[in-house]
N, C-alpha and C positions, 0 to 999 in steps of 0.2 A: 504494500500500500504506500503510495507517494502522494503527499499533499491532499489527503482526504479522499483519494481515488482508489477504489478496490480493483486491483488487477486480477483477472481470472483466466487461467489456462484451461481449456476444455478439450478433451480427447474423445474422438469417436472411432470405434474399431469393430468391424465384423471379424470375429476371431476364428471362424470356420470350425466350429466345435463338433464336426461330424467327419467320418471317414470320406475322403474324396479322392478319386483317381488322379494321379499326377502330383499329389501333395503328400508330404510326410505324415505319418500317423499322429494323432493328437498327443499321444504319450511322448513322442519325440519333440513336437513343437511347443508343448505347453510351458516348459521352464523358460524358453526364450521369449515367448509372448509375455510372460510375467516380467522378464528382464526389461523389455522395451517399454512396458507400461510403467514400471517403477522409474525407469530412466527419464520418462517424460516429466515426472514430478508434477503432473497436472492436478489442478484443484478438483475438477470434476471429470470422471471417466464414464462414458457410456459404451456398453458392449452389446453386440448382437450375436446370435447363434451360440449362446451359452446353453447348449442343447440338453444337457443332462445334469442331474443334481450333483454328481461327483465333480463335474467341471466347475460348477458354482462353488462348491466346497473347496476345491483346489485353489481357485482364484482368491477366495476369501482368506485362505491361509497365506498365500503368496503376497497379498497386498495389505495384510492386516496390520502391518507396522504403522502405517500412516492413514489407512483408509477404513471406512465403514462401508460394507456392502448393503445395497438395498435391491431386492429383498434379501434379508439374511437367512430366511428359511422359506419354505413353501407358503405362498399366500393364495387366498381365493381371489380370482380375477372377477371383478364386478362387471356385469354386462350393463352398459349405459342405458338408462331408461327403464330398467327392470329390477326385480329383486333377485334375479338369478346370480349365482356365484359358481364359478368353475375353478377347480383346483388347477394351479399352474403346473403341477407335476402329477401326471396320471400314474396309473399302476405300473407302466413301463418306464416311468421317470423321464418321459420324452416331452419336450416343449421347446418352441422357438423363443426361448426366454431372452428378454432384454434386461440387463442389470445395470445399475448405477452405483458408482463409488464416489465418496466424498471424504475430505479430510476432517476427521473428528475434532481435532483441536482448532479448526478454523471455522467450521460451520455447526449450527444447531439445526436438527431436523424439526420442523414445525408440523409437517403433514406429509402424506405420500400414499401411494397405492398403485394398483394395476387396473387397467380397464381393457376389456375386449373392444375391438373396433368393428363397426358395422361394415359388412362387405357386400350388401345388396339383398334385395328381396329374394326369398327362396333359398338363400345360402345359410347354412348352419351359423347361428349367431357367434359361434366361436370356432374358427378354423386356424388357430395358432397365431393370429395377428392381433397384437395388443400394444399397449403403451405401459411403460413403467415411469412413474413421475414422483418428484420430490419437491416440496416447498422448504427452502432452506433460508436460514438467517445467518449472515456473516457476523460472527461473535464480536469482532472488534469495532465494526462500523454500524452494525444494526441493519444493514441493507438486507432486504428479503427478495428472493427471486425463485422462479420455478425452473427445474430441469426435467426434460422429458427425453426418453429413448424409445425408438420404435424400429420395426422391421416389416416392410410391406411385401405383399404377394409378388413373386418374381415372374409370374406367367401372364396374368390377365390385367390389362390396363383398366377395364371397367371396375373390377374389384378395388383397384388402387384409387380410383376416382371416388367411389363411395367411402373408402377408408379415410382418404385425406379430407373429405367433407366432414366426416365425424370427428377427425382429429382437430380440424379447424374449430368446430363447435366447442370441443373441450377447451382449447386454448382461449377462446373468447368467453368462456365461463368465468375466467379470472378477471379482476379489474383491469381496465385497459392501460393503466399506468404501471402495472406490475411487470418487471422484466421477466422474459421467458427465453430460455435457450433450449433448442430442439435438435437432437442428433439422431442419426440412424441411417440404415440402409433402405432407401426408398425404392430401389429397383426401377427408377424412372429418370430419364435424361432431363437436363434443363430444357425448359420450353414446352414440355408435355403438359397436358391438361391437368394431371394430378399435382404437378409441382406448381403450376399457375394458380391452382385453387388456394395454395398457401401464401404465395408471394405477390400475386397480381394486384391485390388491393392493399398491400402493406401489412397484412396480418403478421407475416414473418418476412425476414430478409435473409437470403442465403449469404453466408460469410465467405465461403471458399467457392470460387467459380472457375470452372475449366470448360472447354468446349464440349467435353464428353465425360460425364461422371454420374454415378448413381448413389454415392454416399454424400451426406450433407451435414453441415452444422448451420443451423438457422437461428436467428435471434430477433427479439424486439426489445427496444428500450435499453440496449447496451451501447457502449462506445466500442467501436472496432479498432483494435490496435493493428500495427503492422506485424509481420512475421508469421502469417498463416502458413501452415505446412500441410502437404498432401503427398504421401510417399508410401511405397511398398517397403515392408520390413523383411530382411533376409538374415539367415544364420548359416554360415559355411556354404553359401551358394544356393540354399533352398529357401523358397518363399515360406513365410510363416502363415500366410493366409492368402486367399484369392482376392482380398480387398486391401486397399491401402489404409494406413492409419492417418486420421486427420487430427491436426492440432490447430485450434483457433485461440487467439489472444484477444480477450474482451476486457471491458472495464466498466465499473459503475461508480458514479460520483457518490460521495458520502451524503446521507440524508441530512437535511438542514434541521 
């Protein structure tokens, strides 16, 4: 923090927590993924494809020195607009889980949860697409903001359009002056209808822009710093994931 301004480094990373042809097994990749996450020293980390409970547990241990994981255990995912709750880890322990991590000595958790996202009429209300969200207060400055992580359908743009509309509604349920940072694997290129749903009217602003990409850090009511990074992570010549890791440098002025 400099002159009353809270600087915030935010990481987004789809960690490929599943066996995939052409990539080293998770057991080989996992310690190196933890290493690059710890090396980032980010204040907020959002991860996608934390596919199984043992992956979440491993990451919790690896990052536990400075970070608190959310969720720290299986949560029920509330279906928006209903009283239905779905366990985020079923009998097989399988779920496209999005996890958030924050520095315990820097932030206080005020609220948080998981929400299933609507994917269209006639589609099961929960087909593994959801958001994980936290409302955090910066202990030193008192600034409050919301962090959200998500992972959208990789195959059908129509589902993504419904999903981003629901996501937009969720974001707009917070006061308009409350800062929000949104990270995730959207499986949609810049300029597509689903991305435009979020950015065209200024609901969110994409922080890291390239001609072709599907992973995003978006924000509202933050100051954007220089030094945004978007790169693939390697160890001994092999890729740690089929997605790059994103690092965005943001800031918030101190409340008056």
